[in-house]
C-alpha atoms as a printed R data frame, in Angstrom:
    type eleno elety resid chain resno      x       y       z
1   ATOM     1    CA   MET     A     1 75.999  18.142  44.776
2   ATOM     2    CA   GLN     A     2 77.349  14.588  44.674
3   ATOM     3    CA   ASN     A     3 73.811  13.229  44.510
4   ATOM     4    CA   GLN     A     4 73.101  15.412  41.483
5   ATOM     5    CA   ILE     A     5 76.237  14.192  39.703
6   ATOM     6    CA   LEU     A     6 75.356  10.584  40.506
7   ATOM     7    CA   LEU     A     7 71.799  11.096  39.251
8   ATOM     8    CA   LEU     A     8 73.088  12.765  36.061
9   ATOM     9    CA   LEU     A     9 75.425   9.817  35.421
10  ATOM    10    CA   ILE     A    10 72.550   7.380  35.943
11  ATOM    11    CA   LEU     A    11 70.367   9.491  33.652
12  ATOM    12    CA   LEU     A    12 73.128   9.549  31.029
13  ATOM    13    CA   GLY     A    13 73.394   5.756  31.201
14  ATOM    14    CA   LEU     A    14 69.619   5.433  30.854
15  ATOM    15    CA   TYR     A    15 69.731   7.795  27.883
16  ATOM    16    CA   PHE     A    16 72.212   5.593  26.029
17  ATOM    17    CA   LEU     A    17 70.426   2.355  26.961
18  ATOM    18    CA   SER     A    18 67.016   3.643  25.896
19  ATOM    19    CA   GLY     A    19 68.540   5.115  22.724
20  ATOM    20    CA   THR     A    20 69.943   1.699  21.835
21  ATOM    21    CA   ALA     A    21 66.555   0.096  22.547
22  ATOM    22    CA   ILE     A    22 64.811   2.642  20.305
23  ATOM    23    CA   ARG     A    23 67.295   2.020  17.462
24  ATOM    24    CA   ILE     A    24 66.802  -1.766  17.747
25  ATOM    25    CA   PHE     A    25 63.010  -1.321  17.779
26  ATOM    26    CA   VAL     A    26 63.065   0.915  14.691
27  ATOM    27    CA   ARG     A    27 65.404  -1.473  12.860
28  ATOM    28    CA   ARG     A    28 63.079  -4.416  13.554
29  ATOM    29    CA   VAL     A    29 60.023  -2.490  12.409
30  ATOM    30    CA   VAL     A    30 61.836  -1.361   9.262
31  ATOM    31    CA   GLU     A    31 62.867  -4.943   8.471
32  ATOM    32    CA   THR     A    32 59.322  -6.260   8.859
33  ATOM    33    CA   LYS     A    33 57.773  -3.370   6.925
34  ATOM    34    CA   GLU     A    34 60.527  -3.329   4.270
35  ATOM    35    CA   ALA     A    35 60.565   0.463   4.470
36  ATOM    36    CA   PRO     A    36 62.927   2.511   2.278
37  ATOM    37    CA   ASN     A    37 66.051   4.039   3.845
38  ATOM    38    CA   LYS     A    38 64.680   7.579   3.453
39  ATOM    39    CA   ARG     A    39 61.677   6.685   5.593
40  ATOM    40    CA   LYS     A    40 63.859   4.886   8.117
41  ATOM    41    CA   ALA     A    41 66.057   7.973   8.503
42  ATOM    42    CA   LEU     A    42 63.035  10.246   9.022
43  ATOM    43    CA   ILE     A    43 61.554   8.041  11.751
44  ATOM    44    CA   LYS     A    44 64.926   7.671  13.476
45  ATOM    45    CA   LYS     A    45 65.362  11.443  13.459
46  ATOM    46    CA   ALA     A    46 61.889  12.153  14.888
47  ATOM    47    CA   LEU     A    47 62.270   9.560  17.640
48  ATOM    48    CA   GLY     A    48 65.823  10.728  18.374
49  ATOM    49    CA   ILE     A    49 64.749  14.345  18.841
50  ATOM    50    CA   THR     A    50 61.847  13.327  21.093
51  ATOM    51    CA   HIS     A    51 64.143  11.044  23.092
52  ATOM    52    CA   LEU     A    52 66.714  13.823  23.545
53  ATOM    53    CA   MET     A    53 64.070  16.360  24.632
54  ATOM    54    CA   VAL     A    54 62.734  14.002  27.308
55  ATOM    55    CA   PHE     A    55 66.196  13.423  28.758
56  ATOM    56    CA   VAL     A    56 67.211  17.106  28.616
57  ATOM    57    CA   PHE     A    57 64.043  17.935  30.553
58  ATOM    58    CA   ALA     A    58 64.875  15.193  33.093
59  ATOM    59    CA   ALA     A    59 68.472  16.481  33.412
60  ATOM    60    CA   LEU     A    60 67.230  20.010  34.051
61  ATOM    61    CA   MET     A    61 64.990  18.667  36.795
62  ATOM    62    CA   VAL     A    62 67.919  16.748  38.362
63  ATOM    63    CA   LEU     A    63 70.060  19.895  38.307
64  ATOM    64    CA   GLY     A    64 67.421  21.653  40.355
65  ATOM    65    CA   ILE     A    65 66.141  24.113  37.795
66  ATOM    66    CA   ASP     A    66 63.086  25.780  39.273
67  ATOM    67    CA   TYR     A    67 60.151  23.768  37.967
68  ATOM    68    CA   SER     A    68 57.725  26.695  37.850
69  ATOM    69    CA   ASN     A    69 60.084  28.852  35.748
70  ATOM    70    CA   LEU     A    70 60.758  25.959  33.398
71  ATOM    71    CA   VAL     A    71 57.036  25.289  32.971
72  ATOM    72    CA   VAL     A    72 56.376  28.981  32.207
73  ATOM    73    CA   PHE     A    73 59.167  28.980  29.621
74  ATOM    74    CA   LEU     A    74 57.986  25.753  27.977
75  ATOM    75    CA   SER     A    75 54.325  26.773  27.947
76  ATOM    76    CA   SER     A    76 55.206  30.138  26.373
77  ATOM    77    CA   THR     A    77 57.341  28.416  23.746
78  ATOM    78    CA   PHE     A    78 54.633  25.882  22.922
79  ATOM    79    CA   ALA     A    79 51.978  28.625  22.771
80  ATOM    80    CA   ILE     A    80 54.026  30.546  20.201
81  ATOM    81    CA   LEU     A    81 54.698  27.375  18.210
82  ATOM    82    CA   GLY     A    82 51.021  26.414  18.417
83  ATOM    83    CA   VAL     A    83 49.877  29.750  17.016
84  ATOM    84    CA   ALA     A    84 52.502  29.548  14.274
85  ATOM    85    CA   MET     A    85 51.447  26.041  13.279
86  ATOM    86    CA   VAL     A    86 47.685  26.510  13.195
87  ATOM    87    CA   ALA     A    87 48.056  27.600   9.579
88  ATOM    88    CA   GLN     A    88 49.996  24.402   8.877
89  ATOM    89    CA   TRP     A    89 47.610  22.010  10.639
90  ATOM    90    CA   SER     A    90 47.046  19.758   7.657
91  ATOM    91    CA   ILE     A    91 50.787  19.358   7.166
92  ATOM    92    CA   LEU     A    92 51.226  18.397  10.811
93  ATOM    93    CA   SER     A    93 48.348  15.923  10.656
94  ATOM    94    CA   ASN     A    94 49.868  14.309   7.550
95  ATOM    95    CA   ILE     A    95 53.277  14.009   9.231
96  ATOM    96    CA   THR     A    96 51.716  12.485  12.347
97  ATOM    97    CA   SER     A    97 49.672  10.144  10.168
98  ATOM    98    CA   GLY     A    98 52.842   9.231   8.272
99  ATOM    99    CA   ILE     A    99 54.492   8.142  11.510
100 ATOM   100    CA   LEU     A   100 51.409   6.124  12.484
101 ATOM   101    CA   ILE     A   101 51.300   4.520   9.046
102 ATOM   102    CA   PHE     A   102 54.973   3.589   9.392
103 ATOM   103    CA   PHE     A   103 54.280   1.572  12.533
104 ATOM   104    CA   ASN     A   104 50.681   0.386  12.045
105 ATOM   105    CA   PHE     A   105 49.696   0.396   8.362
106 ATOM   106    CA   PRO     A   106 49.064  -3.231   7.351
107 ATOM   107    CA   TYR     A   107 49.908  -2.656   3.678
108 ATOM   108    CA   ARG     A   108 53.264  -2.347   1.940
109 ATOM   109    CA   VAL     A   109 54.659  -0.930  -1.253
110 ATOM   110    CA   GLY     A   110 53.551  -3.221  -4.072
111 ATOM   111    CA   ASP     A   111 50.266  -4.264  -2.440
112 ATOM   112    CA   ARG     A   112 47.099  -3.971  -4.494
113 ATOM   113    CA   ILE     A   113 44.434  -2.045  -2.574
114 ATOM   114    CA   ARG     A   114 40.993  -0.509  -2.874
115 ATOM   115    CA   VAL     A   115 40.380   2.801  -1.091
116 ATOM   116    CA   ALA     A   116 36.646   2.750  -0.374
117 ATOM   117    CA   ASN     A   117 35.886   6.456  -0.432
118 ATOM   118    CA   LYS     A   118 32.158   7.166  -0.856
119 ATOM   119    CA   ASP     A   119 32.807   9.839  -3.473
120 ATOM   120    CA   TYR     A   120 35.619   8.215  -5.411
121 ATOM   121    CA   GLU     A   121 36.493   4.543  -5.113
122 ATOM   122    CA   MET     A   122 40.043   3.850  -6.167
123 ATOM   123    CA   VAL     A   123 41.808   0.586  -7.002
124 ATOM   124    CA   GLY     A   124 45.535   0.427  -7.564
125 ATOM   125    CA   ILE     A   125 48.976  -0.598  -6.390
126 ATOM   126    CA   ILE     A   126 50.868   1.265  -3.658
127 ATOM   127    CA   GLU     A   127 54.017   2.700  -5.234
128 ATOM   128    CA   GLU     A   128 55.360   4.691  -2.291
129 ATOM   129    CA   ILE     A   129 54.503   5.589   1.293
130 ATOM   130    CA   SER     A   130 56.105   8.917   2.180
131 ATOM   131    CA   THR     A   131 55.944  11.403   5.028
132 ATOM   132    CA   PHE     A   132 52.943  13.297   3.662
133 ATOM   133    CA   HIS     A   133 51.159  10.952   1.265
134 ATOM   134    CA   VAL     A   134 50.744   7.510  -0.259
135 ATOM   135    CA   LEU     A   135 51.278   7.182  -4.011
136 ATOM   136    CA   ILE     A   136 48.807   4.780  -5.644
137 ATOM   137    CA   ARG     A   137 49.089   3.741  -9.298
138 ATOM   138    CA   LYS     A   138 45.587   3.143 -10.644
139 ATOM   139    CA   ASP     A   139 44.855   0.337 -13.069
140 ATOM   140    CA   GLU     A   140 44.426   2.913 -15.841
141 ATOM   141    CA   GLY     A   141 47.990   4.142 -15.207
142 ATOM   142    CA   GLU     A   142 47.154   7.339 -13.332
143 ATOM   143    CA   LEU     A   143 49.302   8.132 -10.301
144 ATOM   144    CA   ILE     A   144 47.197   9.287  -7.338
145 ATOM   145    CA   THR     A   145 48.659  11.162  -4.375
146 ATOM   146    CA   TYR     A   146 46.518  10.281  -1.369
147 ATOM   147    CA   PRO     A   147 47.165  12.247   1.873
148 ATOM   148    CA   ASN     A   148 48.234  10.179   4.883
149 ATOM   149    CA   SER     A   149 45.617  11.720   7.153
150 ATOM   150    CA   LEU     A   150 42.834  10.655   4.755
151 ATOM   151    CA   ILE     A   151 44.102   7.123   4.250
152 ATOM   152    CA   LEU     A   152 43.907   6.570   8.011
153 ATOM   153    CA   GLN     A   153 40.278   7.742   8.016
154 ATOM   154    CA   THR     A   154 39.156   5.794   4.949
155 ATOM   155    CA   PRO     A   155 38.572   2.036   4.717
156 ATOM   156    CA   VAL     A   156 41.355   0.363   2.741
157 ATOM   157    CA   ILE     A   157 40.872  -3.163   1.407
158 ATOM   158    CA   LYS     A   158 43.810  -5.330   0.377
159 ATOM   159    CA   LEU     A   159 43.096  -7.122  -2.900
160 ATOM   160    CA   PRO     A   160 44.748 -10.239  -4.259
161 ATOM   161    CA   GLN     A   161 47.508  -9.446  -6.755
162 ATOM   162    CA   SER     A   162 45.855 -11.645  -9.367
163 ATOM   163    CA   GLU     A   163 42.532  -9.788  -9.313
164 ATOM   164    CA   LYS     A   164 42.015  -8.041 -12.609
165 ATOM   165    CA   PRO     A   165 40.535  -4.558 -12.765
166 ATOM   166    CA   VAL     A   166 36.833  -4.379 -13.430
167 ATOM   167    CA   GLN     A   167 36.276  -2.945 -16.883
168 ATOM   168    CA   LYS     A   168 33.208  -0.843 -17.444
169 ATOM   169    CA   PRO     A   169 31.211  -1.909 -20.497
170 ATOM   170    CA   GLU     A   170 31.631   0.468 -23.364
171 ATOM   171    CA   GLN     A   171 28.625   2.558 -24.277
172 ATOM   172    CA   PRO     A   172 27.417   2.110 -27.841
173 ATOM   173    CA   GLU     A   173 27.923   5.167 -29.934
174 ATOM   174    CA   THR     A   174 24.783   7.010 -30.919
175 ATOM   175    CA   ASP     A   175 24.619   9.023 -34.090
């Protein structure tokens, strides 16, 4: 019993230390990416929940909860959640992509980009990077909502800010 209490205290200390490390890491990433506070709060919440779940699972193991019963419970819970979320797969992929974009996307709000989609090439300025999509203001003034999952799968080219949009020559009117 004393060993379990000692292990729980050590685990609690590790929880707070790793939580501090995660907060410092997120703050540094946010400063380098110049992310908005809304985005920062979302990432902190997602990482905080994941962090808590890992340590609750570890605490249950330290307390001697029967591993096989816990695995059956967790697998049943995840199976139910999995079936429920199959209909929402695209939403989940956009959220996951949003988290990846937060940490790895080399472009920022205000950057001029070209999305090289084979069907529809788009040139514009990134106005916002949100949980589900990236807002791109085209040179013609249109605001395009581009899903996060697609922007990770499509080549994106950063353009110089001074590059002017290519104007298509006007067609002469025929009578």
